[in-house]
C-alpha distance (Angstrom), angle and dihedral (degrees) to the residues before:
residue distance angle dihedral
M1 . . .
K2 3.79 . .
L3 3.80 117.8 .
K4 3.81 92.7 -122.7
H5 3.81 92.3 55.4
F6 3.83 90.7 45.8
A7 3.83 89.9 53.8
I8 3.81 91.4 51.3
I9 3.81 90.3 52.4
I10 3.81 91.4 50.4
V11 3.81 92.5 51.1
T12 3.79 90.8 48.2
V13 3.81 91.9 51.6
L14 3.81 92.3 47.6
C15 3.81 92.2 50.7
S16 3.79 90.1 48.7
C17 3.81 92.4 50.4
T18 3.78 96.3 49.0
G19 3.79 92.7 47.2
A20 3.77 89.4 -134.0
K21 3.80 114.0 -157.8
R22 3.78 132.6 179.2
I23 3.78 120.5 -127.1
V24 3.79 111.6 -150.7
N25 3.78 115.0 -140.7
K26 3.88 111.1 -132.0
P27 3.80 108.4 153.7
I28 3.77 124.5 -158.2
V29 3.79 119.4 -140.7
F30 3.80 109.0 -72.8
N31 3.77 101.8 167.8
E32 3.79 129.5 149.5
E33 3.81 91.1 -80.7
R34 3.79 91.9 56.8
K35 3.81 90.9 46.1
Q36 3.80 90.6 52.1
L37 3.82 92.5 47.1
T38 3.81 88.0 49.4
R39 3.81 92.2 51.7
E40 3.81 89.6 49.3
Y41 3.80 90.1 50.1
I42 3.79 91.2 51.4
S43 3.82 90.6 49.7
D44 3.83 96.1 45.4
H45 3.79 99.9 40.5
Y46 3.79 104.1 29.5
D47 3.83 100.5 28.3
M48 3.79 89.2 -128.6
K49 3.80 118.7 142.7
T50 3.79 105.9 -150.9
E51 3.79 141.7 132.7
S52 3.78 90.5 -149.5
V53 3.79 125.5 93.9
T54 3.81 92.0 -170.5
I55 3.79 121.0 120.9
V56 3.81 135.3 -161.8
P57 3.84 102.9 -135.8
K58 3.81 115.3 -129.4
M59 3.79 98.7 153.4
I60 3.80 142.1 39.1
V61 3.80 116.4 -147.4
L62 3.82 119.8 -163.9
H63 3.82 120.1 -152.9
W64 3.77 143.8 168.6
T65 3.81 124.4 -137.9
V66 3.88 97.2 -148.2
I67 3.85 83.2 -146.6
P68 3.84 104.7 117.9
T69 3.84 100.5 -141.3
F70 3.79 134.4 56.6
E71 3.81 92.6 -134.2
N72 3.81 94.8 56.0
S73 3.81 92.2 40.9
F74 3.81 90.3 53.3
E75 3.81 91.3 47.5
A76 3.80 89.9 53.3
F77 3.82 90.4 61.0
K78 3.79 100.3 31.4
E79 3.80 105.7 87.7
A80 3.81 126.8 65.5
R81 3.78 97.8 -123.6
L82 3.80 127.5 62.3
P83 3.83 111.4 -100.0
S84 3.79 120.0 -116.2
W85 3.80 91.7 -110.5
R86 3.82 92.1 70.2
P87 3.86 100.0 72.8
D88 3.83 89.2 143.4
I89 3.82 92.9 76.3
K90 3.82 104.5 17.9
N91 3.80 93.7 102.8
A92 3.81 90.7 60.2
S93 3.78 94.8 56.7
A94 3.83 143.3 -27.4
L95 3.84 88.6 -131.0
N96 3.79 110.7 115.2
V97 3.77 120.4 -121.3
S98 3.76 117.1 -104.9
A99 3.79 144.5 163.3
H100 3.74 134.2 -152.2
F101 3.78 95.1 -123.2
L102 3.80 135.8 26.6
V103 3.80 118.1 -162.0
D104 3.83 115.7 -155.6
R105 3.78 122.1 -143.1
D106 3.81 91.3 -101.7
G107 3.81 89.7 56.6
T108 3.82 97.8 -102.8
I109 3.80 109.8 149.6
Y110 3.80 117.4 -142.6
S111 3.78 124.0 -166.7
L112 3.80 109.2 -140.8
M113 3.81 100.4 175.8
P114 3.83 141.3 -4.0
E115 3.80 113.0 -66.7
T116 3.82 91.9 -127.6
T117 3.82 96.3 49.6
M118 3.80 117.4 93.4
G119 3.78 117.9 -108.2
R120 3.80 127.6 -174.2
H121 3.79 105.8 -117.0
V122 3.81 109.8 114.3
I123 3.82 129.7 37.1
G124 3.78 115.9 -116.9
L125 3.80 96.2 3.6
N126 3.82 109.5 58.9
Y127 3.78 92.5 108.1
C128 3.85 92.4 64.8
S129 3.77 105.7 28.0
I130 3.81 142.9 84.7
G131 3.78 114.0 -142.0
V132 3.80 124.5 -144.4
E133 3.82 116.6 -168.8
N134 3.79 124.1 -164.6
V135 3.82 122.4 -153.7
G136 3.81 111.3 -115.5
G137 3.77 123.7 -4.3
A138 3.81 134.2 156.2
D139 3.80 122.6 76.7
E140 3.79 97.9 -52.8
N141 3.81 96.3 55.4
P142 3.81 110.5 14.8
L143 3.79 115.5 -161.2
T144 3.80 113.3 -91.0
T145 3.79 132.8 -120.9
A146 3.80 87.9 -114.2
Q147 3.80 90.3 56.3
L148 3.78 91.1 49.1
K149 3.82 91.6 53.2
S150 3.80 91.2 47.6
N151 3.80 92.5 49.4
I152 3.79 90.2 51.2
W153 3.82 91.1 49.2
L154 3.83 91.6 46.4
V155 3.81 93.4 49.3
K156 3.78 90.3 51.3
Y157 3.83 91.0 46.9
L158 3.82 92.9 51.2
A159 3.82 94.6 41.7
K160 3.79 89.7 56.4
K161 3.79 90.9 48.4
Y162 3.82 101.0 44.7
D163 3.78 139.3 30.2
I164 3.81 93.6 -101.8
E165 3.81 113.8 -177.4
Y166 3.82 101.9 174.0
L167 3.81 137.5 36.2
I168 3.80 111.3 -167.2
G169 3.79 142.5 166.5
H170 3.77 115.6 -124.9
Y171 3.78 90.4 -112.1
E172 3.82 89.8 62.6
Y173 3.82 97.6 59.2
P174 3.89 94.9 98.2
N175 3.81 88.4 65.4
F176 3.79 88.6 71.7
E177 3.81 95.8 64.3
G178 3.78 105.3 121.0
H179 3.79 92.0 18.6
P180 3.85 118.3 123.7
L181 3.82 89.9 -112.7
W182 3.83 92.5 54.9
L183 3.83 110.8 97.8
E184 3.84 104.8 159.8
Q185 3.81 109.7 138.7
D186 3.84 97.8 -172.5
D187 3.79 109.1 82.3
G188 3.80 90.3 -170.3
Y189 3.80 96.0 55.3
R190 3.79 107.8 93.5
T191 3.81 135.3 124.9
T192 3.80 131.6 -164.8
K193 3.81 112.7 -122.0
K194 3.82 136.3 -175.9
D195 3.81 101.1 179.3
P196 2.91 133.9 156.0
G197 3.80 91.7 -1.8
P198 3.85 133.6 -122.8
D199 3.81 94.1 -93.8
F200 3.81 92.8 55.3
M201 3.79 92.2 46.3
K202 3.82 91.5 47.9
K203 3.83 90.6 56.0
V204 3.80 94.1 46.6
R205 3.81 91.7 47.9
E206 3.80 92.3 48.5
A207 3.81 89.4 54.2
T208 3.81 94.2 48.2
T209 3.81 102.9 42.6
K210 3.79 92.8 121.2
F211 3.82 89.9 73.7
N212 3.82 91.8 62.8
F213 3.77 95.7 -141.6
K214 3.79 113.6 -165.0
P215 3.84 117.1 -98.3
I216 3.80 118.0 -100.4
P217 3.83 111.4 -97.8
V218 3.77 115.1 -105.3
K219 3.78 110.5 -117.7
P220 3.83 111.6 -127.3
V221 3.80 114.2 -109.2
S222 3.80 114.2 -119.6
H223 3.80 113.5 -127.6
E224 3.79 102.9 -163.5
N225 3.79 122.0 170.1
């Protein structure tokens, strides 16, 4: 076997073992208006007086967009201000929702914003979490196997890069009320979420057990008369 061909085989094996993946850079608008709206959100919801929009990631939150296409999902996050079709959360802030990553249905991973800049994607925990959105979801467009594989890869990538304590699905965020990481000041600001579903989270967790993420807090049961 020629040395050149042997070298090619070695490189191929190494790439296969590391599970190398390319993250495509596709930034949303993060201009001065969005920065100011983010600072206001931090002040109003977390009672933190700061000029910084930088976060120290302690958590990864997985989501789905429900929107069936990448293009429309991206447009939903792109602009600084919340679009008119989100009346459900407009009273809490004019800051548009966003996530750090958006995973297309073919598994392509897009980076929308810096990992250590705060996005609005999960009530009470934005200041310490990295958000990963997946195009589609719900019954009409269930998340794909390619998306599952990319989420697993991305969780591993981020867990090696940061001191991540928790991996959660968006639907699990209410369990953190009363937890030291929970900073939400508005008791009336809550939403009911299903994404990305227990089955999806189970598969991602099973593939990332070596990171020993902390268990999700158990939400206290209300015993009302």
